[in-house]
MIDOSE-1310 file (N, C-alpha, C; in nm, 2 decimals, decimal comma, always signed):
residues 108
lidh	+2,50/+5,40/+6,35/+2,54/+5,30/+6,48/+2,48/+5,31/+6,60; +2,47/+5,43/+6,62/+2,41/+5,46/+6,76/+2,24/+5,43/+6,76; +2,20/+5,40/+6,65/+2,04/+5,38/+6,65/+2,04/+5,24/+6,68; +2,12/+5,17/+6,69/+2,10/+5,02/+6,70/+2,10/+5,00/+6,86
aavs	+2,02/+4,91/+6,89/+1,97/+4,89/+7,06/+2,08/+4,85/+7,12; +2,19/+4,78/+7,05/+2,32/+4,73/+7,15/+2,42/+4,83/+7,16; +2,40/+4,93/+7,10/+2,51/+5,03/+7,08/+2,49/+5,16/+7,18; +2,58/+5,18/+7,25/+2,57/+5,29/+7,34/+2,64/+5,41/+7,29
qaaa	+2,76/+5,40/+7,24/+2,83/+5,49/+7,19/+2,92/+5,45/+7,06; +2,94/+5,53/+6,95/+3,01/+5,50/+6,84/+3,09/+5,62/+6,78; +3,20/+5,58/+6,74/+3,30/+5,67/+6,65/+3,36/+5,63/+6,56; +3,34/+5,71/+6,44/+3,41/+5,65/+6,31/+3,52/+5,72/+6,26
igap	+3,64/+5,66/+6,20/+3,75/+5,74/+6,17/+3,77/+5,70/+6,02; +3,84/+5,77/+5,96/+3,89/+5,73/+5,81/+4,01/+5,65/+5,82; +4,05/+5,53/+5,78/+4,17/+5,46/+5,80/+4,23/+5,43/+5,66; +4,38/+5,45/+5,64/+4,43/+5,44/+5,50/+4,38/+5,28/+5,44
ddtt	+4,37/+5,30/+5,33/+4,30/+5,17/+5,24/+4,38/+5,17/+5,10; +4,44/+5,05/+5,08/+4,52/+5,02/+4,95/+4,42/+5,04/+4,81; +4,31/+5,00/+4,85/+4,20/+5,00/+4,73/+4,12/+5,14/+4,71; +4,09/+5,19/+4,83/+3,98/+5,30/+4,79/+4,05/+5,42/+4,85
gtav	+4,18/+5,42/+4,93/+4,24/+5,54/+4,96/+4,20/+5,56/+5,11; +4,07/+5,55/+5,14/+4,05/+5,56/+5,28/+3,91/+5,49/+5,30; +3,92/+5,41/+5,41/+3,82/+5,32/+5,47/+3,76/+5,37/+5,58; +3,61/+5,33/+5,62/+3,59/+5,37/+5,73/+3,59/+5,24/+5,84
vayv	+3,65/+5,29/+5,96/+3,68/+5,21/+6,09/+3,57/+5,27/+6,18; +3,48/+5,18/+6,23/+3,40/+5,23/+6,34/+3,45/+5,15/+6,49; +3,45/+5,24/+6,59/+3,47/+5,19/+6,72/+3,35/+5,19/+6,80; +3,29/+5,10/+6,86/+3,16/+5,08/+6,92/+3,19/+5,04/+7,07
vled	+3,12/+5,13/+7,17/+3,09/+5,09/+7,30/+2,94/+5,02/+7,31; +2,94/+4,91/+7,36/+2,81/+4,83/+7,36/+2,71/+4,87/+7,49; +2,61/+4,86/+7,49/+2,52/+4,87/+7,60/+2,56/+4,78/+7,70; +2,53/+4,80/+7,84/+2,59/+4,68/+7,94/+2,52/+4,57/+7,91
gvde	+2,59/+4,45/+7,93/+2,52/+4,29/+7,91/+2,52/+4,25/+7,77; +2,56/+4,32/+7,67/+2,57/+4,28/+7,54/+2,70/+4,23/+7,51; +2,70/+4,11/+7,45/+2,81/+4,04/+7,42/+2,87/+4,08/+7,27; +3,02/+4,11/+7,27/+3,09/+4,12/+7,17/+3,09/+3,99/+7,08
tdal	+3,02/+3,99/+6,94/+3,02/+3,86/+6,87/+3,05/+3,93/+6,73; +3,09/+3,82/+6,65/+3,11/+3,86/+6,51/+2,99/+3,87/+6,45; +2,87/+3,80/+6,48/+2,73/+3,83/+6,43/+2,70/+3,98/+6,46; +2,71/+4,02/+6,56/+2,70/+4,18/+6,59/+2,76/+4,28/+6,51
reel	+2,91/+4,23/+6,51/+2,99/+4,32/+6,41/+2,94/+4,31/+6,28; +2,90/+4,22/+6,22/+2,86/+4,19/+6,08/+2,69/+4,27/+6,09; +2,63/+4,26/+6,18/+2,50/+4,32/+6,19/+2,53/+4,49/+6,18; +2,62/+4,53/+6,26/+2,63/+4,66/+6,25/+2,69/+4,72/+6,11
raqv	+2,80/+4,63/+6,05/+2,83/+4,68/+5,93/+2,71/+4,68/+5,83; +2,62/+4,59/+5,82/+2,53/+4,58/+5,75/+2,43/+4,68/+5,76; +2,39/+4,74/+5,87/+2,31/+4,84/+5,91/+2,34/+4,97/+5,84; +2,47/+5,00/+5,87/+2,54/+5,12/+5,79/+2,55/+5,13/+5,66
gael	+2,57/+4,99/+5,59/+2,55/+4,98/+5,45/+2,41/+5,01/+5,40; +2,30/+4,98/+5,46/+2,18/+5,00/+5,42/+2,12/+5,12/+5,43; +2,17/+5,18/+5,53/+2,13/+5,32/+5,56/+2,22/+5,42/+5,50; +2,33/+5,42/+5,49/+2,40/+5,53/+5,43/+2,47/+5,49/+5,27
gkpf	+2,47/+5,36/+5,24/+2,52/+5,31/+5,12/+2,64/+5,23/+5,15; +2,68/+5,13/+5,05/+2,80/+5,06/+5,06/+2,93/+5,12/+5,07; +2,94/+5,22/+5,01/+3,06/+5,30/+5,03/+3,11/+5,34/+5,18; +3,00/+5,36/+5,25/+3,01/+5,38/+5,40/+3,02/+5,28/+5,50
rpre	+3,00/+5,16/+5,44/+2,99/+5,05/+5,54/+3,15/+5,03/+5,60; +3,15/+5,02/+5,73/+3,28/+5,01/+5,80/+3,35/+4,89/+5,75; +3,47/+4,91/+5,72/+3,55/+4,78/+5,67/+3,59/+4,71/+5,81; +3,59/+4,78/+5,93/+3,58/+4,71/+6,05/+3,52/+4,78/+6,18
vlfv	+3,45/+4,70/+6,26/+3,38/+4,75/+6,35/+3,47/+4,67/+6,47; +3,52/+4,76/+6,55/+3,59/+4,75/+6,66/+3,53/+4,76/+6,81; +3,52/+4,67/+6,90/+3,44/+4,70/+7,02/+3,54/+4,75/+7,11; +3,51/+4,85/+7,19/+3,59/+4,89/+7,32/+3,51/+4,92/+7,44
defp	+3,57/+4,95/+7,55/+3,49/+4,96/+7,68/+3,43/+5,12/+7,69; +3,52/+5,21/+7,64/+3,52/+5,35/+7,66/+3,59/+5,40/+7,56; +3,57/+5,54/+7,52/+3,65/+5,61/+7,44/+3,73/+5,73/+7,51; +3,83/+5,75/+7,46/+3,92/+5,87/+7,52/+3,86/+6,00/+7,54
ktqs	+3,83/+6,06/+7,64/+3,73/+6,19/+7,63/+3,80/+6,28/+7,72; +3,76/+6,42/+7,69/+3,84/+6,53/+7,74/+3,73/+6,54/+7,89; +3,79/+6,66/+7,97/+3,74/+6,67/+8,09/+3,58/+6,70/+8,06; +3,54/+6,76/+7,95/+3,41/+6,80/+7,93/+3,32/+6,69/+7,87
gkii	+3,38/+6,58/+7,85/+3,29/+6,45/+7,80/+3,30/+6,45/+7,64; +3,37/+6,52/+7,59/+3,40/+6,50/+7,45/+3,48/+6,39/+7,40; +3,44/+6,30/+7,30/+3,53/+6,22/+7,26/+3,65/+6,26/+7,17; +3,78/+6,23/+7,20/+3,90/+6,26/+7,13/+3,92/+6,20/+7,03
rrai	+3,88/+6,23/+6,90/+3,86/+6,16/+6,77/+4,00/+6,14/+6,72; +4,09/+6,27/+6,74/+4,23/+6,26/+6,67/+4,31/+6,13/+6,76; +4,26/+6,11/+6,89/+4,35/+6,00/+6,97/+4,28/+5,86/+6,91; +4,19/+5,85/+6,86/+4,12/+5,73/+6,82/+4,21/+5,70/+6,67
qaty	+4,20/+5,80/+6,60/+4,27/+5,81/+6,47/+4,42/+5,76/+6,48; +4,49/+5,81/+6,57/+4,62/+5,82/+6,60/+4,68/+5,67/+6,65; +4,58/+5,64/+6,73/+4,61/+5,51/+6,79/+4,60/+5,39/+6,67; +4,48/+5,40/+6,59/+4,47/+5,32/+6,49/+4,57/+5,31/+6,38
tged	+4,64/+5,41/+6,33/+4,73/+5,45/+6,25/+4,87/+5,42/+6,31; +4,87/+5,40/+6,43/+5,00/+5,39/+6,51/+5,10/+5,54/+6,51; +5,02/+5,63/+6,49/+5,10/+5,78/+6,50/+5,08/+5,84/+6,66; +5,16/+5,95/+6,67/+5,16/+6,00/+6,80/+5,02/+6,08/+6,80
pgdm	+4,92/+6,07/+6,90/+4,81/+6,15/+6,93/+4,85/+6,29/+6,97; +4,96/+6,32/+7,01/+4,97/+6,46/+7,05/+4,95/+6,47/+7,20; +4,95/+6,58/+7,22/+4,91/+6,63/+7,35/+4,78/+6,57/+7,43; +4,79/+6,51/+7,52/+4,68/+6,43/+7,58/+4,67/+6,49/+7,73
ssie	+4,71/+6,57/+7,75/+4,72/+6,63/+7,90/+4,57/+6,65/+7,94; +4,49/+6,68/+7,84/+4,33/+6,70/+7,89/+4,24/+6,59/+7,90; +4,34/+6,47/+7,88/+4,23/+6,34/+7,88/+4,18/+6,32/+8,00; +4,05/+6,27/+8,01/+4,00/+6,23/+8,13/+4,02/+6,10/+8,18
npda	+4,04/+6,01/+8,10/+4,06/+5,87/+8,12/+4,18/+5,81/+8,03; +4,32/+5,83/+8,06/+4,40/+5,78/+7,98/+4,43/+5,63/+7,95; +4,35/+5,55/+8,05/+4,36/+5,41/+8,02/+4,29/+5,38/+7,89; +4,18/+5,44/+7,84/+4,10/+5,41/+7,74/+4,21/+5,41/+7,61
lerl	+4,31/+5,50/+7,61/+4,41/+5,46/+7,50/+4,45/+5,34/+7,47; +4,49/+5,28/+7,60/+4,54/+5,13/+7,60/+4,42/+5,04/+7,55; +4,31/+5,08/+7,56/+4,20/+4,99/+7,53/+4,19/+4,99/+7,38; +4,20/+5,11/+7,34/+4,20/+5,13/+7,19/+4,29/+5,04/+7,11
edar	+4,42/+5,03/+7,17/+4,53/+4,94/+7,10/+4,51/+4,81/+7,13; +4,45/+4,76/+7,22/+4,41/+4,63/+7,25/+4,31/+4,59/+7,15; +4,22/+4,67/+7,12/+4,09/+4,64/+7,02/+4,13/+4,59/+6,88; +4,26/+4,66/+6,85/+4,30/+4,61/+6,72/+4,36/+4,48/+6,69
């Protein structure tokens, strides 16, 4: 996903799926000035499918403004996963940008 010119950052999680057990869900931060469109969402899904194979094509591509990060700048993937599944993300005392969690919820 990050090879695409429109993508600044990306994170993928495994989400529960009734058919396959687990499906890929991708969260994407776009470059400045790039619009969130359904066409771009499908283009990103197709790119992953072409590069990695159909089983890895994201079921969903969700656009967000930023990811929750630690003070050292690492993406807190467990927070992304927990937000998607509606679970408690646990201790978030080290999060640099707590507002990012609300934006993740809004993206769903």
